[in-house]
C-alpha angles and dihedrals in degrees: 000000000000090000089052092054090050091052092050091048092051090047092052093047091049092050092049092050091049089051092052094045093045096055117115112245091207106043090187090072091066114126092203112128113207117241137070123329114187123199141179124214128202109197147168138180145126132282102213111203103209100182119064107271130145090271121058099191141328133207108228127204126186155119139253139203115211143173131202109217092193137335092292108034136051143148136219137203108209134191120182130169134187140174128223144136127262121228090274092058097251113142119227147149132260118208127188122184114178148155123219141176125231128210115192116210100206144022125300090243093068120106091217113042116183119198141179122225140184132181149122146206149150117330121186135184102197136187095011127125085280122015117225130189136163142120120305125194128201146175136185151136127265139185123220114203118200112224097165134352094275101021123075136162127214145187123204127184113192141188108227121200115202097167095132091067119101095237116081105261135111115153116064135157130220130184121193129184130176150116129293122208116198123205 
């Protein structure tokens, strides 16, 4: 676990340094046009359940619809689903529907654009030995990498809190990566 904390610390320091280096010295040169900017994400990644719970991990796949309110703030509606077995070998689905807010740390012209995000929503483990559902909350830091004007990629590690569930778990990790299409 100590190695994991060191990796997270290095990731956060790297993201912060990229944010500082990627900032525009002359903010007047920005080509960002105020107004709405909608985007769709296609993503995948694991939810790694660190504490002992009936599910060890699950690979999640999903999509999002998002909107950037301005060059700093945005919000996202996310739906991800995955399939795995519980510790009794019963196969089931995991669904997560959530809403989260984004805060971008530098200008839209930057190639690497770090951001912070926080959110929460409905998480369900269905058709297992014992079904579980409740609210789950998360927060994390992501990096958006511009590949073309309307095509970006991203990676987002997140801390997921599932304390409201009846099984004894609280601290979980998720890592999503995918592509973002702006329109």
